[in-house]
N, C-alpha and C positions, 0 to 999 in steps of 0.2 A: 111675506105671503108665499105659500107653497105654489109650485108651478102648476099643479092641477087645479088651482083656483083662478088661474089667469083668464079663463073663459068668461068669468063674470065681471071682468073689469076692462073698460076701454081706456087704456092709459093715454092714448093720443087725445081723446076727448078731455081727460082729466087735466092735461097740460094745455089744451086748447090749440093743438097743432095738427097738421094733416099727417097722414101715414107716410107721405113722401118727404117729411121734414128732415132737414140736415141735422147733424150733431150740434152745430152752432145754434140753430133755431130752437132745438130742444132745450139746450142749456139756457138760452135767453128767456124762454118761456118759464122755465123752472125758477130762475132767479127772481123774475117779476112776481110770480105767485108766492114765492117764499117770503118776500118782503111784505106781502099783504097779509099772509096767514101765519107767520111765525109766532109761536106762543109768547115769545118775549115782547112782540109788538101788538099782538091781538089776543086778548085774554078770554075770548068767548069759547064756549064748548064746541060750537060749530067750526070755529077756526082751527081748533086742535085736531078735529077729525079730518078737516080738509087738508091740513098740512101733512098728516100721515099719508093720505091718498096721493098727494103731490110727490112726496118723497119716494113712495113705492113706485110710482110711475117713472120717476126720473132714474131710480136705481136700475130699472129694467131697460128703459130706452136709451140710457146713456152708455150701456155696455153693448158692444156690437154682437157678441155671441148670444147674450140673453135676449136681445131685441130680435134676432133671427128666430130663436126658439119661440118667442112670444108671437111673432107674425105667423109662423107656421101653425101653431096651436090655434090661434084665432081664426085663421083661414079654414082649418079643419072643422072647428066648432061652428062656424057660420055657414058651412056647406060649400065653401069655395073649392074644396078638393074632395074627391070621393075615393073610397076603398072599394076596389072591384074584387068580388069573390074569386078566389083562385081555385085550382083543381084540388079536390079533396076537401073534407069538412073542416070548417074553421080557418080557412086561409084568407088573408087579405093582402092584396098587392098594392104597394105604396107608389106605383108608377104614376098615379094621379097627382102626386106632389112634385112633378118634374120641375116646376119653376122654383119651388122652395128648396127641395133637396139638392137641386143643381147648385144653388149658391152655397150650400153647406158642404157638399162633397165634390164639387168641381165637375159635375155631369148632370144629365137630365134624368132624374128618377133612378140614379145609379149610386152604388157605393163608391168609395174611393178607388177600388180596384176594378171598376167597371161592372160589378155584379148587381143584379136587380135586388132591391130591398123588399123583404117579405116578412110579414108577421104571422106567427102561428098562434091561434087563439083558442085551440081546443074546443071549437064549436061555439064559443061565445062571441060577443061583439068586441071590437078592439078597445082596449083600455088605455086611457090617456097616460097613465103611468108608464105603460110599455112604449108609447110614442115618445114621451119625454126622455126616457132612458136611451132611446136611439140617438138623441142629440147630445148624449154625455151627461144628462141630468141625474139626480140622485134618486128619482122615483123608482127605478128598477134596481133591485139588489144585485150587486156584482156586475153592473153593466160593462160591456166591452166598448170598443171604439164605435160600433155601429148598432148595438142591439142589447136587449135585456139578457142578463146572464141566467144561469141555471136556477137561481133563487126566485125568479119571477114566476108566478103561477100561470102566466099567460104564454109561457114558452119563450123562445128566443128568435131573434132575427137570424136568418140563415143565408149564407152565400150560395148562389145558384151553382149546382154541381156541374162540372165540365164533362162533356161527352168522352167516354172511354171505349175504344174498340175492343171487342172480345178477342180472347187468345185463340190461336190455331189449334186444331186437333190432328192427331196422326192415327191412322188405322191401316189394316192389311186385309187383303182379300185373295183367295185362291181361285184360279180359273183353269178350266181344261184348255188344251191347245186349241180346240175348235172354237171355244168361246173367245179366246184371244184373237183368233183370225176373223171370226164373223162379227164380233161385238156381242154384248149381252146386257140385258136388264137385270140388275141384281138388287136384293134387299139388304139394307144396311141399318145400323142403329148407332145413334150418337146422342149423348146427353139424355139417355132414357127415351128418346123418340125414334120411331122406326120410319124409314122412308125408302123409296126406290130411286135408283139412278141408272143411267145408261153408260156402259163402258164402251168406248168407241172401238171399231174394228182395227186390228193391227197393233194392239198394245204388246209391249215386250216384257219379258221377265225382269223384275227389278224396277220397272218404270213407275213414276209417281204421277198421280192425277190430282189436280186441285179441284175441289168442289166448293165453289164460292158460297159463303154465307152459312156453311154447315158446321162451323166451329162453335166455340163458346159464344153465348149472346153478349152483345155490347151493353154498356150501362149508360144511363142518362142520354139516350138517343144515339149512342155510338154504334158503329157498324158491327155486325157479327163477324167472328173470325172465320177462317176457311178450314176445310177438312182435307188433309193430304192423304190420299189413298195409295198405298204401295201394292203393286201388282206382283203376284207370284203365279207363273204359268207352268203347268205340269208338262213334262216332256212327252212327246208322241213317238212311238216306235217306228213310224213310217215317214212322218213329215217334219220339216223344220221351216223356219221363216227367216228370210233375208230381206230387210226393209219391207217392201210391199209384195215381194215374191214368195210363193210357197214352193219349197223344193222337196222332191221325192226321189227315191232310188228307182231306176228303170232297168231292170235286169234283161239282157238280151243274149242270144247265142253268138258264137263266132261267125256263123253264116250270116246272121242278120246284120252284124257289125260290118262285115265285108261287103255284102251285096246291098245293104240298105233294106229297110222294112217299115211297115206300118205296125206299130206295137200298141196293143190295148192295155189300159190300166184303169184304176178307179181313183177318183179325186177324193178330197177330204169329206165330201158329202155322200160318198159311196156311189156316185154316178160314173158310168163308164165313159172314158175319154180315149182318144187315139193320138199317139205321138208319131210323127213322121221322122224316122231315124235315117239320116243320110248315109250313103255308101261310104265305107272307109272310116266309120266312127270308132273311136277308142274309148276305153273306160275313162270316165270323167267328162266326156263330151256332154254338153247341156243342150237339150232341145226344148223349145218353148211352145206353150199354148197361150196365146195372147189374151189378156183380160180375165184369166181364170184364177188370179191370185187374190190378194186382199182388196176389197172394195174401198175406194177412196175418192172423195170429191175432186181431188186434183189429178186423178187418173188411177185406174185399177192396176194392180200388179199382175204378174204372169204366174202360171203353173209351170214349173221347170222339172223336166225329167232328166236326171243325171245318169248317164249310161254306165252300166256295170256289166262287163262281158263275163258271162259264166260258162264254165265247162263242166262236164260230168265229173263227179267225185271218183268214179271208177270207169274210166273209158275202156271200151272193148278194143279188140285187135283191129276191127274195121275202122274205128275212130282214130286209132293211133296211126294206121297206114294213111288215112286221109289227111291227118295233120302233117305227116312227113311230105306227102305229095303237095300239100298246100305251101309248105316252106320252100320246096323246090320251085314251085310256080311263082313265088314272090321274088325269085332271083336274088339280087344283092341285098334285099331288105333285111334279112336275118343278119348278114355281116355288118350292116350299118347299125343295127341295134346293139350288136356285140361291142362296137366301138364306143357307143354311148355309155356302156356299163363301166 
């Protein structure tokens, strides 16, 4: 008898045993009935047909593997297990067979490697041949260990795909110095999709920023990769950046350096600011305006004016005489400088 005909036969009833019968009980029942209906002992036509039924039942129930197949198929056919429609047309999830498949595969509704068992039916109802082939039967052409092969018109059992994270992407962006200092919202494109992102204040030339989830998409529920954005900052002729501080040149005269002065200048936004230069300042001296640098939640930076003492390119006689008088007034200062050289 072909496996796909098992639904029409109750082999337990044929042998007169319960579904929970042991192997010994099945064997004893068979021998008892065989003695009664064996053709050599009973010449009636009814006995001959009965003996065939008894033999078929015993051949199936006496073999552990075929008995498991038979029980599973009978339970399916009698409505003891259900196939739940999966996502997509024609899918049936065999998780309803957890009690049966568990004994076959060592898990509950899972294949031997822990994957969920699934039938693809191409829009039709599940065919018993496809189910039989899952248990290693011959109904499915070229069946593998757990499912119908490519020769089956009903598709094949497929192992659930494992989640895979998407790959990271790399990109570059050019910023003006002011954008790097102040931060900026920029438009980007990745994978054919445009989006906007905010560049934080205080980024440096060559710095990389990670944009989470903006890389290549994950597969089978895996996470998207990240986008690593390399920053290129254009140089500014007047300003530089040191950590959170903005540094600018602060040109002053000799007199301002000697006597001290309040010196006006313009910040990166073009607003006028005033530095207080202390008396006796030299070139390279730094004076600060607190909180006028890069804005940061952990504390704003400062705007630093770096003193540069300037003299006229072509000083006149009066300036030269004043310079000599200045050196005389400084006493030993000129001699001390000479020793340092």
